[in-house]
KOLSE-337521 format. One record per residue (C-alpha): residue number from 0; z, y, x. Coordinates in nm, 2 decimals, always signed. Layout:
N
ATOM   n     pz     py     px
ATOM NUM      Z      Y      X
...
***
This chain:
264
ATOM   n     pz     py     px
ATOM   0  +0.00  +0.00  +0.00
ATOM   1  -0.09  +0.34  +0.13
ATOM   2  +0.09  +0.67  +0.03
ATOM   3  -0.01  +1.02  +0.11
ATOM   4  +0.28  +1.17  +0.32
ATOM   5  +0.41  +1.52  +0.33
ATOM   6  +0.66  +1.54  +0.63
ATOM   7  +0.74  +1.91  +0.61
ATOM   8  +0.83  +2.15  +0.89
ATOM   9  +1.18  +2.04  +0.98
ATOM  10  +1.07  +1.68  +1.04
ATOM  11  +0.84  +1.80  +1.31
ATOM  12  +1.13  +1.96  +1.51
ATOM  13  +1.50  +1.94  +1.42
ATOM  14  +1.47  +1.63  +1.21
ATOM  15  +1.22  +1.42  +1.41
ATOM  16  +1.45  +1.11  +1.38
ATOM  17  +1.43  +1.12  +1.00
ATOM  18  +1.05  +1.11  +1.02
ATOM  19  +1.01  +0.86  +1.31
ATOM  20  +1.25  +0.60  +1.17
ATOM  21  +1.08  +0.63  +0.83
ATOM  22  +0.74  +0.56  +0.97
ATOM  23  +0.84  +0.26  +1.17
ATOM  24  +1.04  +0.12  +0.88
ATOM  25  +0.74  +0.16  +0.65
ATOM  26  +0.52  -0.04  +0.88
ATOM  27  +0.79  -0.31  +0.89
ATOM  28  +0.80  -0.32  +0.51
ATOM  29  +0.42  -0.33  +0.48
ATOM  30  +0.33  +0.01  +0.35
ATOM  31  +0.16  +0.30  +0.52
ATOM  32  +0.25  +0.67  +0.52
ATOM  33  -0.08  +0.87  +0.56
ATOM  34  +0.01  +1.22  +0.67
ATOM  35  -0.18  +1.49  +0.48
ATOM  36  -0.43  +1.69  +0.68
ATOM  37  -0.35  +2.06  +0.73
ATOM  38  -0.04  +2.06  +0.52
ATOM  39  +0.16  +2.39  +0.51
ATOM  40  +0.52  +2.47  +0.47
ATOM  41  +0.64  +2.41  +0.11
ATOM  42  +0.84  +2.73  +0.12
ATOM  43  +1.17  +2.54  +0.15
ATOM  44  +1.32  +2.71  -0.16
ATOM  45  +1.19  +2.66  -0.52
ATOM  46  +1.08  +2.99  -0.67
ATOM  47  +1.27  +3.07  -0.99
ATOM  48  +1.03  +3.32  -1.13
ATOM  49  +0.79  +3.13  -1.36
ATOM  50  +0.50  +3.37  -1.29
ATOM  51  +0.54  +3.34  -0.91
ATOM  52  +0.21  +3.17  -0.80
ATOM  53  +0.17  +3.25  -0.43
ATOM  54  +0.48  +3.07  -0.31
ATOM  55  +0.38  +2.75  -0.50
ATOM  56  +0.04  +2.72  -0.36
ATOM  57  +0.12  +2.52  -0.04
ATOM  58  +0.29  +2.26  -0.27
ATOM  59  -0.01  +2.27  -0.50
ATOM  60  -0.25  +2.21  -0.22
ATOM  61  -0.05  +1.91  -0.10
ATOM  62  -0.05  +1.77  -0.45
ATOM  63  -0.42  +1.82  -0.49
ATOM  64  -0.49  +1.65  -0.16
ATOM  65  -0.29  +1.34  -0.25
ATOM  66  -0.47  +1.33  -0.59
ATOM  67  -0.81  +1.35  -0.42
ATOM  68  -0.71  +1.06  -0.19
ATOM  69  -0.60  +0.86  -0.49
ATOM  70  -0.25  +0.82  -0.36
ATOM  71  +0.10  +0.89  -0.47
ATOM  72  +0.27  +1.17  -0.26
ATOM  73  +0.58  +1.06  -0.06
ATOM  74  +0.83  +1.31  +0.08
ATOM  75  +1.15  +1.27  +0.29
ATOM  76  +1.31  +1.61  +0.32
ATOM  77  +1.52  +1.68  +0.02
ATOM  78  +1.41  +2.05  +0.01
ATOM  79  +1.04  +1.96  +0.04
ATOM  80  +1.08  +1.69  -0.23
ATOM  81  +1.26  +1.94  -0.46
ATOM  82  +0.99  +2.21  -0.43
ATOM  83  +0.69  +1.98  -0.46
ATOM  84  +0.83  +1.77  -0.75
ATOM  85  +0.93  +2.08  -0.95
ATOM  86  +0.60  +2.25  -0.88
ATOM  87  +0.42  +1.94  -1.01
ATOM  88  +0.64  +1.94  -1.32
ATOM  89  +0.56  +2.31  -1.37
ATOM  90  +0.19  +2.24  -1.36
ATOM  91  +0.23  +1.96  -1.62
ATOM  92  +0.41  +2.19  -1.86
ATOM  93  +0.25  +2.53  -1.83
ATOM  94  -0.11  +2.59  -1.93
ATOM  95  -0.08  +2.94  -1.80
ATOM  96  +0.03  +2.83  -1.46
ATOM  97  -0.24  +2.57  -1.44
ATOM  98  -0.51  +2.82  -1.53
ATOM  99  -0.39  +3.07  -1.27
ATOM 100  -0.35  +2.81  -0.99
ATOM 101  -0.68  +2.65  -1.05
ATOM 102  -0.85  +2.99  -1.08
ATOM 103  -0.70  +3.09  -0.74
ATOM 104  -0.75  +2.76  -0.55
ATOM 105  -1.08  +2.67  -0.71
ATOM 106  -1.06  +2.29  -0.65
ATOM 107  -1.36  +2.07  -0.72
ATOM 108  -1.16  +1.91  -1.00
ATOM 109  -0.89  +2.11  -1.18
ATOM 110  -0.54  +2.00  -1.12
ATOM 111  -0.29  +1.94  -1.39
ATOM 112  +0.00  +1.75  -1.23
ATOM 113  -0.16  +1.41  -1.20
ATOM 114  -0.01  +1.32  -0.86
ATOM 115  +0.30  +1.09  -0.87
ATOM 116  +0.56  +1.25  -0.64
ATOM 117  +0.81  +1.00  -0.48
ATOM 118  +1.09  +1.04  -0.24
ATOM 119  +1.10  +0.77  +0.03
ATOM 120  +1.42  +0.63  -0.13
ATOM 121  +1.23  +0.59  -0.46
ATOM 122  +0.96  +0.39  -0.28
ATOM 123  +1.23  +0.16  -0.15
ATOM 124  +1.38  +0.12  -0.49
ATOM 125  +1.08  +0.13  -0.73
ATOM 126  +0.78  +0.01  -0.52
ATOM 127  +0.92  -0.22  -0.24
ATOM 128  +1.23  -0.32  -0.44
ATOM 129  +1.58  -0.34  -0.30
ATOM 130  +1.58  -0.72  -0.33
ATOM 131  +1.27  -0.74  -0.12
ATOM 132  +1.42  -0.49  +0.13
ATOM 133  +1.72  -0.72  +0.16
ATOM 134  +1.50  -1.01  +0.24
ATOM 135  +1.33  -0.81  +0.52
ATOM 136  +1.66  -0.72  +0.69
ATOM 137  +1.70  -0.89  +1.03
ATOM 138  +2.01  -0.72  +1.15
ATOM 139  +2.24  -0.67  +0.84
ATOM 140  +2.50  -0.40  +0.89
ATOM 141  +2.79  -0.63  +0.79
ATOM 142  +3.13  -0.48  +0.78
ATOM 143  +3.01  -0.12  +0.81
ATOM 144  +3.15  +0.11  +0.54
ATOM 145  +2.91  +0.39  +0.46
ATOM 146  +2.95  +0.69  +0.23
ATOM 147  +2.63  +0.82  +0.07
ATOM 148  +2.58  +1.20  +0.06
ATOM 149  +2.32  +1.31  -0.20
ATOM 150  +2.38  +1.68  -0.20
ATOM 151  +2.22  +1.90  -0.47
ATOM 152  +1.84  +1.90  -0.43
ATOM 153  +1.76  +1.53  -0.49
ATOM 154  +1.94  +1.52  -0.82
ATOM 155  +1.91  +1.85  -0.99
ATOM 156  +1.77  +1.96  -1.23
ATOM 157  +1.77  +1.60  -1.35
ATOM 158  +1.50  +1.66  -1.61
ATOM 159  +1.25  +1.76  -1.35
ATOM 160  +1.36  +1.55  -1.06
ATOM 161  +1.41  +1.22  -1.25
ATOM 162  +1.56  +1.08  -0.93
ATOM 163  +1.89  +0.93  -1.05
ATOM 164  +2.19  +1.01  -1.27
ATOM 165  +2.30  +1.35  -1.14
ATOM 166  +2.67  +1.28  -1.21
ATOM 167  +2.69  +0.91  -1.11
ATOM 168  +2.39  +0.83  -0.88
ATOM 169  +2.35  +0.48  -0.74
ATOM 170  +2.03  +0.47  -0.54
ATOM 171  +2.18  +0.53  -0.20
ATOM 172  +2.47  +0.29  -0.26
ATOM 173  +2.22  +0.03  -0.37
ATOM 174  +2.02  +0.10  -0.05
ATOM 175  +2.34  +0.06  +0.16
ATOM 176  +2.40  -0.28  -0.01
ATOM 177  +2.04  -0.39  +0.06
ATOM 178  +2.08  -0.33  +0.44
ATOM 179  +2.40  -0.54  +0.44
ATOM 180  +2.66  -0.27  +0.46
ATOM 181  +2.94  -0.17  +0.22
ATOM 182  +2.91  +0.15  +0.01
ATOM 183  +3.20  +0.39  -0.01
ATOM 184  +3.21  +0.60  -0.32
ATOM 185  +3.33  +0.96  -0.25
ATOM 186  +3.39  +1.21  -0.53
ATOM 187  +3.21  +1.48  -0.33
ATOM 188  +2.89  +1.28  -0.27
ATOM 189  +2.68  +1.49  -0.51
ATOM 190  +2.84  +1.83  -0.44
ATOM 191  +2.67  +2.11  -0.25
ATOM 192  +2.73  +2.11  +0.13
ATOM 193  +2.71  +2.49  +0.12
ATOM 194  +2.34  +2.51  +0.18
ATOM 195  +2.21  +2.84  +0.31
ATOM 196  +2.56  +3.00  +0.25
ATOM 197  +2.62  +2.90  +0.61
ATOM 198  +2.39  +3.19  +0.71
ATOM 199  +2.60  +3.45  +0.53
ATOM 200  +2.95  +3.30  +0.52
ATOM 201  +2.99  +3.02  +0.77
ATOM 202  +3.36  +2.99  +0.69
ATOM 203  +3.29  +2.90  +0.33
ATOM 204  +3.04  +2.64  +0.43
ATOM 205  +3.28  +2.49  +0.68
ATOM 206  +3.55  +2.46  +0.41
ATOM 207  +3.30  +2.27  +0.19
ATOM 208  +3.18  +2.03  +0.45
ATOM 209  +3.53  +1.96  +0.57
ATOM 210  +3.62  +1.87  +0.21
ATOM 211  +3.32  +1.64  +0.18
ATOM 212  +3.38  +1.46  +0.51
ATOM 213  +3.76  +1.43  +0.47
ATOM 214  +3.71  +1.28  +0.12
ATOM 215  +3.47  +1.01  +0.25
ATOM 216  +3.70  +0.94  +0.55
ATOM 217  +4.00  +0.91  +0.33
ATOM 218  +3.81  +0.66  +0.12
ATOM 219  +3.77  +0.44  +0.43
ATOM 220  +3.41  +0.53  +0.53
ATOM 221  +3.30  +0.46  +0.89
ATOM 222  +3.01  +0.70  +0.86
ATOM 223  +2.80  +0.91  +0.61
ATOM 224  +2.43  +0.90  +0.55
ATOM 225  +2.20  +1.17  +0.40
ATOM 226  +1.83  +1.24  +0.35
ATOM 227  +1.85  +1.62  +0.38
ATOM 228  +1.81  +1.81  +0.71
ATOM 229  +2.00  +2.11  +0.58
ATOM 230  +2.29  +1.89  +0.47
ATOM 231  +2.28  +1.71  +0.81
ATOM 232  +2.30  +2.05  +0.99
ATOM 233  +2.60  +2.16  +0.78
ATOM 234  +2.78  +1.83  +0.79
ATOM 235  +2.72  +1.76  +1.16
ATOM 236  +2.74  +2.12  +1.30
ATOM 237  +2.96  +2.32  +1.07
ATOM 238  +3.24  +2.07  +1.02
ATOM 239  +3.57  +2.17  +1.17
ATOM 240  +3.81  +1.92  +1.03
ATOM 241  +3.74  +1.55  +0.98
ATOM 242  +3.47  +1.44  +1.23
ATOM 243  +3.30  +1.16  +1.04
ATOM 244  +2.97  +1.05  +1.20
ATOM 245  +2.67  +1.16  +0.99
ATOM 246  +2.33  +0.99  +1.02
ATOM 247  +1.99  +0.99  +0.84
ATOM 248  +1.95  +0.69  +0.61
ATOM 249  +1.62  +0.61  +0.78
ATOM 250  +1.80  +0.54  +1.11
ATOM 251  +2.01  +0.27  +0.95
ATOM 252  +1.71  +0.13  +0.77
ATOM 253  +1.52  +0.10  +1.10
ATOM 254  +1.83  -0.06  +1.26
ATOM 255  +1.86  -0.32  +0.98
ATOM 256  +1.49  -0.39  +1.00
ATOM 257  +1.51  -0.44  +1.38
ATOM 258  +1.27  -0.16  +1.46
ATOM 259  +1.51  +0.11  +1.57
ATOM 260  +1.48  +0.03  +1.94
ATOM 261  +1.10  +0.11  +1.93
ATOM 262  +1.19  +0.47  +1.85
ATOM 263  +1.44  +0.52  +2.13
***
Protein backbone atom coordinates (compact mmCIF):
# COMPACT_ATOMS: atom_id res chain seq x y z
CA UNK A 1 0.00 0.00 0.00
CA UNK A 2 1.29 3.45 -0.92
CA UNK A 3 0.30 6.66 0.86
CA UNK A 4 1.11 10.22 -0.07
CA UNK A 5 3.15 11.67 2.78
CA UNK A 6 3.32 15.20 4.12
CA UNK A 7 6.26 15.41 6.57
CA UNK A 8 6.11 19.13 7.40
CA UNK A 9 8.91 21.52 8.25
CA UNK A 10 9.79 20.38 11.77
CA UNK A 11 10.36 16.79 10.68
CA UNK A 12 13.11 18.05 8.40
CA UNK A 13 15.09 19.64 11.26
CA UNK A 14 14.22 19.43 14.96
CA UNK A 15 12.09 16.27 14.70
CA UNK A 16 14.10 14.18 12.24
CA UNK A 17 13.80 11.10 14.46
CA UNK A 18 9.99 11.23 14.34
CA UNK A 19 10.21 11.07 10.54
CA UNK A 20 13.09 8.60 10.12
CA UNK A 21 11.67 5.96 12.50
CA UNK A 22 8.26 6.27 10.83
CA UNK A 23 9.71 5.61 7.37
CA UNK A 24 11.75 2.59 8.44
CA UNK A 25 8.80 1.18 10.37
CA UNK A 26 6.50 1.65 7.38
CA UNK A 27 8.84 -0.42 5.23
CA UNK A 28 8.94 -3.14 7.87
CA UNK A 29 5.14 -3.20 7.97
CA UNK A 30 4.78 -3.33 4.19
CA UNK A 31 3.50 0.12 3.27
CA UNK A 32 5.19 3.05 1.55
CA UNK A 33 5.23 6.72 2.46
CA UNK A 34 5.65 8.66 -0.78
CA UNK A 35 6.69 12.20 0.10
CA UNK A 36 4.80 14.87 -1.81
CA UNK A 37 6.80 16.89 -4.31
CA UNK A 38 7.32 20.57 -3.55
CA UNK A 39 5.19 20.62 -0.41
CA UNK A 40 5.11 23.86 1.56
CA UNK A 41 4.70 24.72 5.23
CA UNK A 42 1.14 24.08 6.36
CA UNK A 43 1.15 27.30 8.38
CA UNK A 44 1.46 25.44 11.71
CA UNK A 45 -1.63 27.14 13.17
CA UNK A 46 -5.15 26.61 11.88
CA UNK A 47 -6.71 29.95 10.79
CA UNK A 48 -9.87 30.68 12.75
CA UNK A 49 -11.32 33.18 10.25
CA UNK A 50 -13.65 31.30 7.91
CA UNK A 51 -12.91 33.68 5.03
CA UNK A 52 -9.11 33.37 5.36
CA UNK A 53 -8.00 31.75 2.12
CA UNK A 54 -4.27 32.46 1.70
CA UNK A 55 -3.07 30.65 4.82
CA UNK A 56 -5.01 27.53 3.84
CA UNK A 57 -3.55 27.23 0.35
CA UNK A 58 -0.44 25.17 1.18
CA UNK A 59 -2.68 22.60 2.90
CA UNK A 60 -5.03 22.66 -0.08
CA UNK A 61 -2.19 22.06 -2.53
CA UNK A 62 -1.01 19.05 -0.50
CA UNK A 63 -4.54 17.67 -0.47
CA UNK A 64 -4.91 18.19 -4.22
CA UNK A 65 -1.56 16.54 -4.91
CA UNK A 66 -2.52 13.44 -2.92
CA UNK A 67 -5.89 13.31 -4.67
CA UNK A 68 -4.21 13.51 -8.07
CA UNK A 69 -1.89 10.63 -7.10
CA UNK A 70 -4.87 8.55 -6.04
CA UNK A 71 -3.63 8.18 -2.47
CA UNK A 72 -4.72 8.95 1.05
CA UNK A 73 -2.57 11.65 2.67
CA UNK A 74 -0.60 10.64 5.77
CA UNK A 75 0.83 13.08 8.31
CA UNK A 76 2.88 12.67 11.49
CA UNK A 77 3.23 16.08 13.13
CA UNK A 78 0.17 16.83 15.24
CA UNK A 79 0.10 20.47 14.11
CA UNK A 80 0.36 19.58 10.41
CA UNK A 81 -2.32 16.94 10.80
CA UNK A 82 -4.59 19.40 12.58
CA UNK A 83 -4.25 22.11 9.93
CA UNK A 84 -4.56 19.79 6.91
CA UNK A 85 -7.45 17.74 8.29
CA UNK A 86 -9.48 20.78 9.34
CA UNK A 87 -8.81 22.52 6.03
CA UNK A 88 -10.10 19.44 4.22
CA UNK A 89 -13.22 19.41 6.37
CA UNK A 90 -13.74 23.12 5.61
CA UNK A 91 -13.64 22.37 1.90
CA UNK A 92 -16.20 19.59 2.27
CA UNK A 93 -18.62 21.87 4.11
CA UNK A 94 -18.25 25.29 2.51
CA UNK A 95 -19.30 25.86 -1.08
CA UNK A 96 -18.04 29.44 -0.83
CA UNK A 97 -14.57 28.31 0.29
CA UNK A 98 -14.42 25.66 -2.44
CA UNK A 99 -15.30 28.24 -5.07
CA UNK A 100 -12.68 30.72 -3.89
CA UNK A 101 -9.93 28.12 -3.47
CA UNK A 102 -10.50 26.48 -6.83
CA UNK A 103 -10.77 29.85 -8.54
CA UNK A 104 -7.43 30.86 -7.03
CA UNK A 105 -5.47 27.63 -7.49
CA UNK A 106 -7.13 26.67 -10.79
CA UNK A 107 -6.47 22.91 -10.60
CA UNK A 108 -7.18 20.73 -13.63
CA UNK A 109 -9.99 19.12 -11.63
CA UNK A 110 -11.84 21.14 -8.94
CA UNK A 111 -11.15 19.98 -5.39
CA UNK A 112 -13.93 19.40 -2.87
CA UNK A 113 -12.28 17.54 0.00
CA UNK A 114 -11.97 14.12 -1.64
CA UNK A 115 -8.65 13.16 -0.05
CA UNK A 116 -8.66 10.88 2.99
CA UNK A 117 -6.39 12.45 5.63
CA UNK A 118 -4.80 10.02 8.06
CA UNK A 119 -2.43 10.38 10.94
CA UNK A 120 0.27 7.69 11.03
CA UNK A 121 -1.33 6.27 14.16
CA UNK A 122 -4.60 5.90 12.26
CA UNK A 123 -2.76 3.95 9.57
CA UNK A 124 -1.49 1.58 12.25
CA UNK A 125 -4.94 1.20 13.80
CA UNK A 126 -7.27 1.27 10.78
CA UNK A 127 -5.17 0.07 7.83
CA UNK A 128 -2.45 -2.19 9.24
CA UNK A 129 -4.42 -3.16 12.34
CA UNK A 130 -2.96 -3.43 15.82
CA UNK A 131 -3.34 -7.22 15.77
CA UNK A 132 -1.15 -7.39 12.67
CA UNK A 133 1.29 -4.91 14.19
CA UNK A 134 1.58 -7.17 17.23
CA UNK A 135 2.43 -10.11 14.96
CA UNK A 136 5.18 -8.06 13.26
CA UNK A 137 6.91 -7.17 16.56
CA UNK A 138 10.25 -8.94 16.96
CA UNK A 139 11.46 -7.16 20.09
CA UNK A 140 8.44 -6.65 22.36
CA UNK A 141 8.93 -4.02 25.04
CA UNK A 142 7.90 -6.30 27.85
CA UNK A 143 7.85 -4.81 31.32
CA UNK A 144 8.12 -1.20 30.10
CA UNK A 145 5.41 1.07 31.49
CA UNK A 146 4.58 3.86 29.06
CA UNK A 147 2.33 6.88 29.47
CA UNK A 148 0.66 8.22 26.32
CA UNK A 149 0.58 11.96 25.79
CA UNK A 150 -2.00 13.10 23.24
CA UNK A 151 -1.99 16.85 23.76
CA UNK A 152 -4.68 18.99 22.16
CA UNK A 153 -4.31 18.98 18.41
CA UNK A 154 -4.93 15.33 17.57
CA UNK A 155 -8.21 15.18 19.45
CA UNK A 156 -9.95 18.54 19.12
CA UNK A 157 -12.30 19.61 17.71
CA UNK A 158 -13.48 16.02 17.67
CA UNK A 159 -16.14 16.65 15.02
CA UNK A 160 -13.48 17.64 12.49
CA UNK A 161 -10.58 15.48 13.59
CA UNK A 162 -12.45 12.20 14.12
CA UNK A 163 -9.28 10.78 15.65
CA UNK A 164 -10.52 9.33 18.92
CA UNK A 165 -12.72 10.10 21.90
CA UNK A 166 -11.38 13.49 23.05
CA UNK A 167 -12.13 12.79 26.71
CA UNK A 168 -11.09 9.15 26.87
CA UNK A 169 -8.82 8.30 23.92
CA UNK A 170 -7.36 4.82 23.54
CA UNK A 171 -5.42 4.72 20.27
CA UNK A 172 -1.97 5.32 21.78
CA UNK A 173 -2.63 2.95 24.67
CA UNK A 174 -3.66 0.29 22.16
CA UNK A 175 -0.46 1.00 20.23
CA UNK A 176 1.55 0.56 23.42
CA UNK A 177 -0.08 -2.83 24.02
CA UNK A 178 0.63 -3.88 20.42
CA UNK A 179 4.38 -3.32 20.85
CA UNK A 180 4.37 -5.42 24.02
CA UNK A 181 4.58 -2.67 26.63
CA UNK A 182 2.17 -1.71 29.41
CA UNK A 183 0.13 1.52 29.05
CA UNK A 184 -0.13 3.86 32.00
CA UNK A 185 -3.23 6.04 32.14
CA UNK A 186 -2.50 9.58 33.29
CA UNK A 187 -5.28 12.14 33.94
CA UNK A 188 -3.32 14.84 32.07
CA UNK A 189 -2.66 12.82 28.90
CA UNK A 190 -5.07 14.91 26.80
CA UNK A 191 -4.41 18.28 28.43
CA UNK A 192 -2.47 21.06 26.69
CA UNK A 193 1.30 21.15 27.28
CA UNK A 194 1.21 24.94 27.11
CA UNK A 195 1.85 25.09 23.39
CA UNK A 196 3.08 28.42 22.13
CA UNK A 197 2.47 29.96 25.56
CA UNK A 198 6.09 28.98 26.18
CA UNK A 199 7.14 31.87 23.93
CA UNK A 200 5.31 34.49 25.99
CA UNK A 201 5.17 32.96 29.46
CA UNK A 202 7.73 30.21 29.90
CA UNK A 203 6.95 29.89 33.59
CA UNK A 204 3.32 29.00 32.93
CA UNK A 205 4.33 26.38 30.35
CA UNK A 206 6.79 24.91 32.85
CA UNK A 207 4.07 24.56 35.45
CA UNK A 208 1.86 22.73 32.98
CA UNK A 209 4.49 20.27 31.75
CA UNK A 210 5.69 19.60 35.29
CA UNK A 211 2.11 18.71 36.21
CA UNK A 212 1.81 16.38 33.20
CA UNK A 213 5.11 14.60 33.81
CA UNK A 214 4.66 14.30 37.57
CA UNK A 215 1.22 12.80 37.14
CA UNK A 216 2.51 10.14 34.73
CA UNK A 217 5.49 9.41 36.97
CA UNK A 218 3.27 9.10 40.02
CA UNK A 219 1.15 6.55 38.12
CA UNK A 220 4.27 4.41 37.66
CA UNK A 221 5.31 5.29 34.10
CA UNK A 222 8.89 4.64 33.02
CA UNK A 223 8.58 7.03 30.08
CA UNK A 224 6.13 9.08 28.04
CA UNK A 225 5.52 9.04 24.29
CA UNK A 226 4.05 11.68 22.00
CA UNK A 227 3.47 12.42 18.32
CA UNK A 228 3.80 16.21 18.53
CA UNK A 229 7.12 18.06 18.06
CA UNK A 230 5.85 21.09 20.00
CA UNK A 231 4.73 18.88 22.87
CA UNK A 232 8.10 17.13 22.75
CA UNK A 233 9.88 20.47 23.02
CA UNK A 234 7.83 21.61 25.98
CA UNK A 235 7.90 18.27 27.80
CA UNK A 236 11.62 17.65 27.24
CA UNK A 237 13.01 21.19 27.45
CA UNK A 238 10.69 23.22 29.64
CA UNK A 239 10.20 20.69 32.42
CA UNK A 240 11.73 21.75 35.73
CA UNK A 241 10.31 19.15 38.11
CA UNK A 242 9.77 15.46 37.36
CA UNK A 243 12.30 14.38 34.69
CA UNK A 244 10.41 11.57 32.98
CA UNK A 245 11.99 10.49 29.67
CA UNK A 246 9.91 11.56 26.66
CA UNK A 247 10.21 9.88 23.25
CA UNK A 248 8.42 9.91 19.93
CA UNK A 249 6.11 6.94 19.49
CA UNK A 250 7.82 6.08 16.20
CA UNK A 251 11.11 5.43 18.01
CA UNK A 252 9.51 2.72 20.14
CA UNK A 253 7.72 1.35 17.08
CA UNK A 254 11.03 1.04 15.23
CA UNK A 255 12.60 -0.60 18.28
CA UNK A 256 9.82 -3.15 18.58
CA UNK A 257 10.00 -3.94 14.85
CA UNK A 258 13.77 -4.41 15.05
CA UNK A 259 14.63 -1.56 12.66
CA UNK A 260 15.72 1.13 15.09
CA UNK A 261 19.41 0.31 14.76
CA UNK A 262 19.31 1.10 11.03
CA UNK A 263 18.54 4.75 11.86
CA UNK A 264 21.32 5.19 14.41
